[in-house]
HTML snippet that shows the backbone in 3Dmol.js (N, CA, C, O; Angstrom):
<script src="https://3Dmol.org/build/3Dmol-min.js"></script>
<div id="view" style="width:600px;height:400px;position:relative"></div>
<script>
const pdb = `
ATOM      1  N   MET A   1      19.248  17.343  14.702  1.00  0.00           N
ATOM      2  CA  MET A   1      19.673  15.982  14.715  1.00  0.00           C
ATOM      3  C   MET A   1      20.647  16.163  13.765  1.00  0.00           C
ATOM      4  O   MET A   1      20.498  16.855  12.758  1.00  0.00           O
ATOM      5  N   LYS A   2      21.857  15.426  14.124  1.00  0.00           N
ATOM      6  CA  LYS A   2      22.899  15.319  13.349  1.00  0.00           C
ATOM      7  C   LYS A   2      22.852  13.962  12.398  1.00  0.00           C
ATOM      8  O   LYS A   2      23.209  12.838  12.751  1.00  0.00           O
ATOM      9  N   LEU A   3      22.276  14.381  10.987  1.00  0.00           N
ATOM     10  CA  LEU A   3      22.301  13.167  10.249  1.00  0.00           C
ATOM     11  C   LEU A   3      23.122  13.331   9.227  1.00  0.00           C
ATOM     12  O   LEU A   3      23.554  14.483   9.191  1.00  0.00           O
ATOM     13  N   SER A   4      23.632  12.440   8.124  1.00  0.00           N
ATOM     14  CA  SER A   4      24.384  12.496   7.188  1.00  0.00           C
ATOM     15  C   SER A   4      23.381  12.909   5.866  1.00  0.00           C
ATOM     16  O   SER A   4      22.164  12.730   5.885  1.00  0.00           O
ATOM     17  N   PHE A   5      24.082  13.458   4.792  1.00  0.00           N
ATOM     18  CA  PHE A   5      23.309  13.841   3.762  1.00  0.00           C
ATOM     19  C   PHE A   5      22.541  13.073   3.272  1.00  0.00           C
ATOM     20  O   PHE A   5      21.337  13.245   3.082  1.00  0.00           O
ATOM     21  N   GLY A   6      23.403  11.849   2.947  1.00  0.00           N
ATOM     22  CA  GLY A   6      22.410  10.670   2.541  1.00  0.00           C
ATOM     23  C   GLY A   6      21.060  10.364   3.174  1.00  0.00           C
ATOM     24  O   GLY A   6      19.979  10.349   2.585  1.00  0.00           O
ATOM     25  N   VAL A   7      21.290  10.119   4.484  1.00  0.00           N
ATOM     26  CA  VAL A   7      19.972   9.679   5.322  1.00  0.00           C
ATOM     27  C   VAL A   7      19.009  10.954   5.302  1.00  0.00           C
ATOM     28  O   VAL A   7      17.823  10.678   5.477  1.00  0.00           O
ATOM     29  N   LYS A   8      19.324  12.323   5.114  1.00  0.00           N
ATOM     30  CA  LYS A   8      18.199  13.419   4.443  1.00  0.00           C
ATOM     31  C   LYS A   8      17.677  13.211   3.371  1.00  0.00           C
ATOM     32  O   LYS A   8      16.478  13.390   3.160  1.00  0.00           O
ATOM     33  N   VAL A   9      18.736  12.682   2.297  1.00  0.00           N
ATOM     34  CA  VAL A   9      17.953  12.643   1.064  1.00  0.00           C
ATOM     35  C   VAL A   9      17.147  11.410   1.232  1.00  0.00           C
ATOM     36  O   VAL A   9      16.245  11.364   0.394  1.00  0.00           O
ATOM     37  N   LEU A  10      17.173  10.403   2.031  1.00  0.00           N
ATOM     38  CA  LEU A  10      16.427   9.169   1.817  1.00  0.00           C
ATOM     39  C   LEU A  10      14.918   9.736   2.698  1.00  0.00           C
ATOM     40  O   LEU A  10      13.822   9.745   2.137  1.00  0.00           O
ATOM     41  N   ILE A  11      15.077  10.080   3.806  1.00  0.00           N
ATOM     42  CA  ILE A  11      14.234  10.516   4.140  1.00  0.00           C
ATOM     43  C   ILE A  11      13.071  11.373   3.274  1.00  0.00           C
ATOM     44  O   ILE A  11      11.875  11.083   3.218  1.00  0.00           O
ATOM     45  N   VAL A  12      13.719  12.467   2.636  1.00  0.00           N
ATOM     46  CA  VAL A  12      12.983  13.247   1.772  1.00  0.00           C
ATOM     47  C   VAL A  12      12.391  12.092   0.635  1.00  0.00           C
ATOM     48  O   VAL A  12      11.166  12.152   0.527  1.00  0.00           O
ATOM     49  N   VAL A  13      12.928  11.249  -0.068  1.00  0.00           N
ATOM     50  CA  VAL A  13      12.374  10.594  -0.942  1.00  0.00           C
ATOM     51  C   VAL A  13      11.564   9.573  -0.208  1.00  0.00           C
ATOM     52  O   VAL A  13      10.693   9.134  -0.958  1.00  0.00           O
ATOM     53  N   ILE A  14      11.541   9.203   0.606  1.00  0.00           N
ATOM     54  CA  ILE A  14      10.682   8.480   1.640  1.00  0.00           C
ATOM     55  C   ILE A  14       9.113   9.302   1.747  1.00  0.00           C
ATOM     56  O   ILE A  14       8.046   8.701   1.624  1.00  0.00           O
ATOM     57  N   CYS A  15       9.222  10.627   1.974  1.00  0.00           N
ATOM     58  CA  CYS A  15       8.190  11.515   2.099  1.00  0.00           C
ATOM     59  C   CYS A  15       7.546  11.751   0.803  1.00  0.00           C
ATOM     60  O   CYS A  15       6.345  11.962   0.633  1.00  0.00           O
ATOM     61  N   ALA A  16       8.598  11.685  -0.232  1.00  0.00           N
ATOM     62  CA  ALA A  16       7.898  12.021  -1.599  1.00  0.00           C
ATOM     63  C   ALA A  16       7.181  10.473  -2.102  1.00  0.00           C
ATOM     64  O   ALA A  16       6.269  10.334  -2.918  1.00  0.00           O
ATOM     65  N   LEU A  17       7.660   9.761  -1.598  1.00  0.00           N
ATOM     66  CA  LEU A  17       6.684   8.308  -2.240  1.00  0.00           C
ATOM     67  C   LEU A  17       5.465   8.222  -1.308  1.00  0.00           C
ATOM     68  O   LEU A  17       4.367   7.984  -1.811  1.00  0.00           O
ATOM     69  N   VAL A  18       5.570   8.377  -0.163  1.00  0.00           N
ATOM     70  CA  VAL A  18       4.297   8.664   0.403  1.00  0.00           C
ATOM     71  C   VAL A  18       3.315   9.494   0.064  1.00  0.00           C
ATOM     72  O   VAL A  18       2.113   9.245   0.157  1.00  0.00           O
ATOM     73  N   SER A  19       3.819  10.511  -0.340  1.00  0.00           N
ATOM     74  CA  SER A  19       2.690  11.568  -0.854  1.00  0.00           C
ATOM     75  C   SER A  19       2.329  11.328  -2.258  1.00  0.00           C
ATOM     76  O   SER A  19       1.320  11.737  -2.833  1.00  0.00           O
ATOM     77  N   VAL A  20       3.492  10.455  -2.841  1.00  0.00           N
ATOM     78  CA  VAL A  20       2.587  10.204  -4.427  1.00  0.00           C
ATOM     79  C   VAL A  20       1.761   8.959  -4.125  1.00  0.00           C
ATOM     80  O   VAL A  20       0.756   8.860  -4.830  1.00  0.00           O
ATOM     81  N   ILE A  21       1.965   7.950  -3.203  1.00  0.00           N
ATOM     82  CA  ILE A  21       0.763   6.982  -2.986  1.00  0.00           C
ATOM     83  C   ILE A  21      -0.643   7.742  -2.627  1.00  0.00           C
ATOM     84  O   ILE A  21      -1.724   7.461  -3.146  1.00  0.00           O
ATOM     85  N   VAL A  22      -0.463   8.584  -1.812  1.00  0.00           N
ATOM     86  CA  VAL A  22      -1.597   9.253  -0.901  1.00  0.00           C
ATOM     87  C   VAL A  22      -2.138  10.106  -2.113  1.00  0.00           C
ATOM     88  O   VAL A  22      -3.367  10.095  -2.177  1.00  0.00           O
ATOM     89  N   GLY A  23      -1.445  10.905  -3.171  1.00  0.00           N
ATOM     90  CA  GLY A  23      -2.050  11.437  -3.838  1.00  0.00           C
ATOM     91  C   GLY A  23      -2.827  10.478  -4.963  1.00  0.00           C
ATOM     92  O   GLY A  23      -3.870  10.869  -5.486  1.00  0.00           O
ATOM     93  N   ALA A  24      -2.332   9.414  -5.232  1.00  0.00           N
ATOM     94  CA  ALA A  24      -2.495   8.740  -6.316  1.00  0.00           C
ATOM     95  C   ALA A  24      -4.144   7.822  -5.568  1.00  0.00           C
ATOM     96  O   ALA A  24      -5.040   7.517  -6.355  1.00  0.00           O
ATOM     97  N   LEU A  25      -4.238   7.615  -4.571  1.00  0.00           N
ATOM     98  CA  LEU A  25      -5.243   7.228  -3.792  1.00  0.00           C
ATOM     99  C   LEU A  25      -6.511   8.302  -3.843  1.00  0.00           C
ATOM    100  O   LEU A  25      -7.643   8.076  -4.269  1.00  0.00           O
ATOM    101  N   ALA A  26      -6.080   9.318  -3.381  1.00  0.00           N
ATOM    102  CA  ALA A  26      -7.031  10.306  -3.586  1.00  0.00           C
ATOM    103  C   ALA A  26      -7.846  10.519  -4.621  1.00  0.00           C
ATOM    104  O   ALA A  26      -9.073  10.454  -4.693  1.00  0.00           O
ATOM    105  N   GLY A  27      -6.676  10.894  -5.759  1.00  0.00           N
ATOM    106  CA  GLY A  27      -7.053  10.594  -7.123  1.00  0.00           C
ATOM    107  C   GLY A  27      -8.012   9.860  -7.492  1.00  0.00           C
ATOM    108  O   GLY A  27      -9.005  10.383  -7.997  1.00  0.00           O
ATOM    109  N   TYR A  28      -7.917   8.363  -7.305  1.00  0.00           N
ATOM    110  CA  TYR A  28      -8.711   7.422  -7.680  1.00  0.00           C
ATOM    111  C   TYR A  28     -10.024   7.452  -6.923  1.00  0.00           C
ATOM    112  O   TYR A  28     -11.089   7.194  -7.483  1.00  0.00           O
ATOM    113  N   LEU A  29      -9.931   7.768  -5.654  1.00  0.00           N
ATOM    114  CA  LEU A  29     -11.052   7.845  -4.925  1.00  0.00           C
ATOM    115  C   LEU A  29     -12.344   8.733  -5.371  1.00  0.00           C
ATOM    116  O   LEU A  29     -13.551   8.512  -5.474  1.00  0.00           O
ATOM    117  N   SER A  30     -11.352  10.019  -5.617  1.00  0.00           N
ATOM    118  CA  SER A  30     -12.253  11.236  -6.002  1.00  0.00           C
ATOM    119  C   SER A  30     -12.741  11.003  -7.565  1.00  0.00           C
ATOM    120  O   SER A  30     -13.662  11.782  -7.810  1.00  0.00           O
ATOM    121  N   HIS A  31     -12.391  10.134  -8.744  1.00  0.00           N
ATOM    122  CA  HIS A  31     -12.705  10.068  -9.360  1.00  0.00           C
ATOM    123  C   HIS A  31     -13.916   9.282  -9.730  1.00  0.00           C
ATOM    124  O   HIS A  31     -13.953   8.107  -9.362  1.00  0.00           O
ATOM    125  N   GLU A  32     -15.241   9.938 -10.634  1.00  0.00           N
ATOM    126  CA  GLU A  32     -16.370   9.815 -10.736  1.00  0.00           C
ATOM    127  C   GLU A  32     -17.067   9.285 -11.904  1.00  0.00           C
ATOM    128  O   GLU A  32     -17.001  10.072 -12.848  1.00  0.00           O
ATOM    129  N   PRO A  33     -17.731   8.184 -12.166  1.00  0.00           N
ATOM    130  CA  PRO A  33     -17.894   7.654 -13.492  1.00  0.00           C
ATOM    131  C   PRO A  33     -18.368   8.640 -14.564  1.00  0.00           C
ATOM    132  O   PRO A  33     -19.079   9.600 -14.265  1.00  0.00           O
ATOM    133  N   GLY A  34     -18.109   8.479 -15.373  1.00  0.00           N
ATOM    134  CA  GLY A  34     -18.416   9.361 -16.618  1.00  0.00           C
ATOM    135  C   GLY A  34     -17.696  10.720 -16.228  1.00  0.00           C
ATOM    136  O   GLY A  34     -18.207  11.624 -16.888  1.00  0.00           O
ATOM    137  N   ALA A  35     -16.891  11.099 -15.556  1.00  0.00           N
ATOM    138  CA  ALA A  35     -16.256  12.446 -15.451  1.00  0.00           C
ATOM    139  C   ALA A  35     -14.502  12.134 -16.067  1.00  0.00           C
ATOM    140  O   ALA A  35     -13.764  11.149 -16.048  1.00  0.00           O
ATOM    141  N   ARG A  36     -14.382  13.465 -16.551  1.00  0.00           N
ATOM    142  CA  ARG A  36     -13.120  13.417 -17.047  1.00  0.00           C
ATOM    143  C   ARG A  36     -12.112  12.980 -15.977  1.00  0.00           C
ATOM    144  O   ARG A  36     -12.225  13.057 -14.753  1.00  0.00           O
ATOM    145  N   HIS A  37     -11.014  12.463 -16.779  1.00  0.00           N
ATOM    146  CA  HIS A  37     -10.071  11.658 -15.589  1.00  0.00           C
ATOM    147  C   HIS A  37      -9.003  13.103 -15.343  1.00  0.00           C
ATOM    148  O   HIS A  37      -7.992  12.906 -14.668  1.00  0.00           O
ATOM    149  N   ARG A  38      -9.210  14.285 -15.804  1.00  0.00           N
ATOM    150  CA  ARG A  38      -8.235  15.558 -15.604  1.00  0.00           C
ATOM    151  C   ARG A  38      -8.531  16.025 -13.998  1.00  0.00           C
ATOM    152  O   ARG A  38      -7.757  16.458 -13.144  1.00  0.00           O
ATOM    153  N   HIS A  39      -9.745  15.796 -13.966  1.00  0.00           N
ATOM    154  CA  HIS A  39     -10.113  16.257 -12.310  1.00  0.00           C
ATOM    155  C   HIS A  39      -9.567  15.694 -11.228  1.00  0.00           C
ATOM    156  O   HIS A  39      -9.187  16.230 -10.186  1.00  0.00           O
ATOM    157  N   ALA A  40      -9.554  14.183 -11.666  1.00  0.00           N
ATOM    158  CA  ALA A  40      -8.912  13.218 -10.664  1.00  0.00           C
ATOM    159  C   ALA A  40      -7.728  13.673 -10.514  1.00  0.00           C
ATOM    160  O   ALA A  40      -7.273  13.976  -9.411  1.00  0.00           O
ATOM    161  N   VAL A  41      -6.977  13.790 -11.806  1.00  0.00           N
ATOM    162  CA  VAL A  41      -5.657  14.135 -11.593  1.00  0.00           C
ATOM    163  C   VAL A  41      -5.367  15.399 -11.111  1.00  0.00           C
ATOM    164  O   VAL A  41      -4.403  15.370 -10.346  1.00  0.00           O
ATOM    165  N   LEU A  42      -5.842  16.490 -11.274  1.00  0.00           N
ATOM    166  CA  LEU A  42      -5.674  17.670 -10.726  1.00  0.00           C
ATOM    167  C   LEU A  42      -6.159  17.454  -8.953  1.00  0.00           C
ATOM    168  O   LEU A  42      -5.371  17.692  -8.037  1.00  0.00           O
ATOM    169  N   PHE A  43      -7.120  17.127  -8.807  1.00  0.00           N
ATOM    170  CA  PHE A  43      -7.298  16.900  -7.307  1.00  0.00           C
ATOM    171  C   PHE A  43      -5.969  15.804  -6.509  1.00  0.00           C
ATOM    172  O   PHE A  43      -5.399  16.130  -5.467  1.00  0.00           O
ATOM    173  N   GLY A  44      -5.736  14.747  -7.130  1.00  0.00           N
ATOM    174  CA  GLY A  44      -4.536  13.978  -6.816  1.00  0.00           C
ATOM    175  C   GLY A  44      -3.280  14.751  -6.870  1.00  0.00           C
ATOM    176  O   GLY A  44      -2.388  14.455  -6.075  1.00  0.00           O
ATOM    177  N   GLY A  45      -3.144  15.511  -7.541  1.00  0.00           N
ATOM    178  CA  GLY A  45      -1.707  16.473  -7.777  1.00  0.00           C
ATOM    179  C   GLY A  45      -1.911  17.286  -6.561  1.00  0.00           C
ATOM    180  O   GLY A  45      -0.873  17.453  -5.922  1.00  0.00           O
ATOM    181  N   GLY A  46      -3.095  17.901  -6.012  1.00  0.00           N
ATOM    182  CA  GLY A  46      -3.019  18.939  -5.252  1.00  0.00           C
ATOM    183  C   GLY A  46      -3.063  18.226  -3.517  1.00  0.00           C
ATOM    184  O   GLY A  46      -2.788  18.878  -2.510  1.00  0.00           O
ATOM    185  N   VAL A  47      -3.396  17.044  -3.532  1.00  0.00           N
ATOM    186  CA  VAL A  47      -3.324  16.404  -2.511  1.00  0.00           C
ATOM    187  C   VAL A  47      -1.895  15.984  -2.255  1.00  0.00           C
ATOM    188  O   VAL A  47      -1.590  15.920  -1.064  1.00  0.00           O
ATOM    189  N   PHE A  48      -0.996  15.697  -3.104  1.00  0.00           N
ATOM    190  CA  PHE A  48       0.511  15.519  -3.158  1.00  0.00           C
ATOM    191  C   PHE A  48       1.002  16.601  -2.829  1.00  0.00           C
ATOM    192  O   PHE A  48       1.799  16.557  -1.892  1.00  0.00           O
ATOM    193  N   ILE A  49       0.763  17.721  -3.357  1.00  0.00           N
ATOM    194  CA  ILE A  49       1.600  18.921  -2.813  1.00  0.00           C
ATOM    195  C   ILE A  49       1.115  19.289  -1.113  1.00  0.00           C
ATOM    196  O   ILE A  49       1.821  19.874  -0.292  1.00  0.00           O
ATOM    197  N   GLY A  50       0.057  18.886  -0.946  1.00  0.00           N
ATOM    198  CA  GLY A  50      -0.330  18.953   0.275  1.00  0.00           C
ATOM    199  C   GLY A  50       0.264  18.296   1.295  1.00  0.00           C
ATOM    200  O   GLY A  50       0.561  18.747   2.402  1.00  0.00           O
ATOM    201  N   VAL A  51       0.440  17.090   0.819  1.00  0.00           N
ATOM    202  CA  VAL A  51       1.134  16.054   2.066  1.00  0.00           C
ATOM    203  C   VAL A  51       2.391  16.098   2.099  1.00  0.00           C
ATOM    204  O   VAL A  51       2.977  15.850   3.153  1.00  0.00           O
ATOM    205  N   MET A  52       3.185  16.477   0.760  1.00  0.00           N
ATOM    206  CA  MET A  52       4.820  16.631   0.998  1.00  0.00           C
ATOM    207  C   MET A  52       4.846  17.911   1.610  1.00  0.00           C
ATOM    208  O   MET A  52       5.706  18.074   2.475  1.00  0.00           O
ATOM    209  N   THR A  53       4.103  18.830   1.350  1.00  0.00           N
ATOM    210  CA  THR A  53       4.449  20.210   2.172  1.00  0.00           C
ATOM    211  C   THR A  53       4.170  19.908   3.837  1.00  0.00           C
ATOM    212  O   THR A  53       4.586  20.662   4.717  1.00  0.00           O
ATOM    213  N   LEU A  54       3.535  18.896   4.049  1.00  0.00           N
ATOM    214  CA  LEU A  54       3.086  18.791   5.578  1.00  0.00           C
ATOM    215  C   LEU A  54       4.199  17.986   6.044  1.00  0.00           C
ATOM    216  O   LEU A  54       4.579  18.173   7.200  1.00  0.00           O
ATOM    217  N   CYS A  55       4.822  17.057   5.271  1.00  0.00           N
ATOM    218  CA  CYS A  55       5.674  16.522   5.757  1.00  0.00           C
ATOM    219  C   CYS A  55       7.079  16.986   6.084  1.00  0.00           C
ATOM    220  O   CYS A  55       7.737  16.821   7.111  1.00  0.00           O
ATOM    221  N   LEU A  56       7.390  17.643   4.890  1.00  0.00           N
ATOM    222  CA  LEU A  56       8.436  18.624   5.263  1.00  0.00           C
ATOM    223  C   LEU A  56       8.802  19.710   6.080  1.00  0.00           C
ATOM    224  O   LEU A  56       9.941  20.146   6.254  1.00  0.00           O
ATOM    225  N   THR A  57       7.412  20.241   6.723  1.00  0.00           N
ATOM    226  CA  THR A  57       7.049  21.459   7.405  1.00  0.00           C
ATOM    227  C   THR A  57       7.496  20.407   8.799  1.00  0.00           C
ATOM    228  O   THR A  57       8.146  20.795   9.770  1.00  0.00           O
ATOM    229  N   VAL A  58       7.053  19.248   8.627  1.00  0.00           N
ATOM    230  CA  VAL A  58       7.218  18.553  10.356  1.00  0.00           C
ATOM    231  C   VAL A  58       8.310  18.101  10.451  1.00  0.00           C
ATOM    232  O   VAL A  58       8.723  17.854  11.584  1.00  0.00           O
ATOM    233  N   LEU A  59       9.085  17.860   9.393  1.00  0.00           N
ATOM    234  CA  LEU A  59      10.446  17.449   9.381  1.00  0.00           C
ATOM    235  C   LEU A  59      11.365  18.478   9.789  1.00  0.00           C
ATOM    236  O   LEU A  59      12.299  18.199  10.541  1.00  0.00           O
ATOM    237  N   GLY A  60      11.149  19.829   9.287  1.00  0.00           N
ATOM    238  CA  GLY A  60      11.704  20.762   9.566  1.00  0.00           C
ATOM    239  C   GLY A  60      11.791  21.545  10.832  1.00  0.00           C
ATOM    240  O   GLY A  60      12.555  22.397  11.286  1.00  0.00           O
ATOM    241  N   SER A  61      10.678  20.906  11.240  1.00  0.00           N
ATOM    242  CA  SER A  61       9.962  21.793  12.759  1.00  0.00           C
ATOM    243  C   SER A  61      10.936  20.795  13.785  1.00  0.00           C
ATOM    244  O   SER A  61      11.527  21.282  14.749  1.00  0.00           O
ATOM    245  N   LEU A  62      11.008  19.453  13.465  1.00  0.00           N
ATOM    246  CA  LEU A  62      11.572  18.279  14.416  1.00  0.00           C
ATOM    247  C   LEU A  62      13.204  18.505  14.162  1.00  0.00           C
ATOM    248  O   LEU A  62      13.951  17.832  14.873  1.00  0.00           O
ATOM    249  N   GLY A  63      13.781  19.381  13.223  1.00  0.00           N
ATOM    250  CA  GLY A  63      15.079  19.302  13.293  1.00  0.00           C
ATOM    251  C   GLY A  63      15.560  18.391  12.115  1.00  0.00           C
ATOM    252  O   GLY A  63      16.741  18.550  11.804  1.00  0.00           O
ATOM    253  N   VAL A  64      14.929  17.571  11.489  1.00  0.00           N
ATOM    254  CA  VAL A  64      15.602  16.360  11.073  1.00  0.00           C
ATOM    255  C   VAL A  64      16.336  16.779   9.676  1.00  0.00           C
ATOM    256  O   VAL A  64      17.178  16.100   9.090  1.00  0.00           O
ATOM    257  N   LEU A  65      15.857  17.978   9.298  1.00  0.00           N
ATOM    258  CA  LEU A  65      16.514  18.636   7.729  1.00  0.00           C
ATOM    259  C   LEU A  65      17.275  19.931   8.083  1.00  0.00           C
ATOM    260  O   LEU A  65      17.508  20.731   7.178  1.00  0.00           O
ATOM    261  N   SER A  66      17.606  20.141   9.125  1.00  0.00           N
ATOM    262  CA  SER A  66      18.456  21.231   9.548  1.00  0.00           C
ATOM    263  C   SER A  66      19.578  20.810   9.268  1.00  0.00           C
ATOM    264  O   SER A  66      19.854  19.621   9.111  1.00  0.00           O
ATOM    265  N   THR A  67      20.638  22.101   9.140  1.00  0.00           N
ATOM    266  CA  THR A  67      22.194  22.033   8.863  1.00  0.00           C
ATOM    267  C   THR A  67      23.029  22.061  10.382  1.00  0.00           C
ATOM    268  O   THR A  67      24.257  22.014  10.440  1.00  0.00           O
ATOM    269  N   ASP A  68      22.212  22.138  11.491  1.00  0.00           N
ATOM    270  CA  ASP A  68      22.947  22.388  12.468  1.00  0.00           C
ATOM    271  C   ASP A  68      23.581  21.559  13.138  1.00  0.00           C
ATOM    272  O   ASP A  68      22.921  20.527  13.264  1.00  0.00           O
ATOM    273  N   ALA A  69      24.840  21.506  13.776  1.00  0.00           N
ATOM    274  CA  ALA A  69      25.612  20.573  14.458  1.00  0.00           C
ATOM    275  C   ALA A  69      25.342  20.164  15.620  1.00  0.00           C
ATOM    276  O   ALA A  69      25.857  19.182  16.156  1.00  0.00           O
ATOM    277  N   ALA A  70      24.348  21.031  16.189  1.00  0.00           N
ATOM    278  CA  ALA A  70      24.012  21.008  17.674  1.00  0.00           C
ATOM    279  C   ALA A  70      22.779  20.140  17.980  1.00  0.00           C
ATOM    280  O   ALA A  70      22.380  20.021  19.138  1.00  0.00           O
TER     281      ALA A  70
END
`;
const viewer = $3Dmol.createViewer("view");
viewer.addModel(pdb, "pdb");
viewer.setStyle({}, {cartoon: {color: "spectrum"}});
viewer.zoomTo();
viewer.render();
</script>
């Protein structure tokens, strides 16, 4: 795809925001009463990394983030 640099940055920022929302929700849902908060934060961070990696991999394989002009 032939997209401008600004559009590519916007797509990556949207992926990051979606990943933050999913990671925060996963951390919130994984928290158990009486448990330390750090376990939920670490779990949410892992989910964030996983979702961000998945989003960038899919966008890269679709050619959205490529620098090709073709």
